[in-house]
C-alpha positions as CSV (number, residue, x, y, z in Angstrom):
1,M,72.1,33.9,115.4
2,N,70.3,36.3,112.8
3,N,73.2,37.1,110.6
4,L,74.4,33.0,110.0
5,Q,72.2,33.5,106.5
6,Y,74.3,36.2,105.4
7,I,77.8,33.0,105.7
8,I,75.3,31.8,102.7
9,A,74.7,35.6,100.7
10,W,78.0,36.9,100.8
11,N,80.1,34.0,99.7
12,I,77.6,31.1,97.9
13,D,76.6,32.2,94.0
14,P,73.3,32.1,94.1
15,N,72.6,28.9,91.7
16,E,74.7,26.9,93.9
17,K,73.6,25.0,97.1
18,A,74.3,25.6,100.4
19,V,73.7,24.4,103.9
20,V,74.4,25.9,107.6
21,S,74.5,24.0,109.8
22,V,74.5,25.3,113.8
23,T,75.7,21.9,115.7
24,E,76.5,24.0,118.6
25,F,75.3,26.3,121.1
26,H,77.2,26.9,124.8
27,G,76.1,29.9,126.6
28,G,76.0,28.9,130.6
29,T,73.3,27.1,133.0
30,A,71.6,29.5,134.7
31,R,68.8,31.1,134.0
32,N,67.9,35.5,133.2
33,I,71.4,36.2,133.0
34,I,73.4,36.4,129.4
35,P,76.2,34.6,129.7
36,D,79.6,36.5,128.7
37,P,80.6,33.9,126.4
38,V,78.7,32.2,124.2
39,T,80.6,29.8,122.0
40,L,78.7,28.8,118.7
41,G,80.2,25.4,116.9
42,S,78.6,25.8,113.1
43,V,79.7,23.8,109.5
44,V,79.0,25.2,106.6
45,I,78.1,23.2,103.2
46,A,78.2,23.5,99.8
47,A,77.4,21.7,97.1
48,I,79.1,23.4,93.6
49,L,79.0,22.0,90.1
50,V,82.2,21.7,88.5
51,K,81.5,21.7,84.6
52,T,84.3,20.8,82.3
53,L,84.6,21.0,78.4
């Protein structure tokens, strides 16, 4: 979870706008137990302005 910010940092120009949203997080139902596996679902949205001459 901590490294999701790097998806944008490594792939999108710093002058462009982008969002990473975690839309699903499935990791079991028991308390105090680290489940195996944990499943994340996500969406990456980027708005990139394309200039034409």
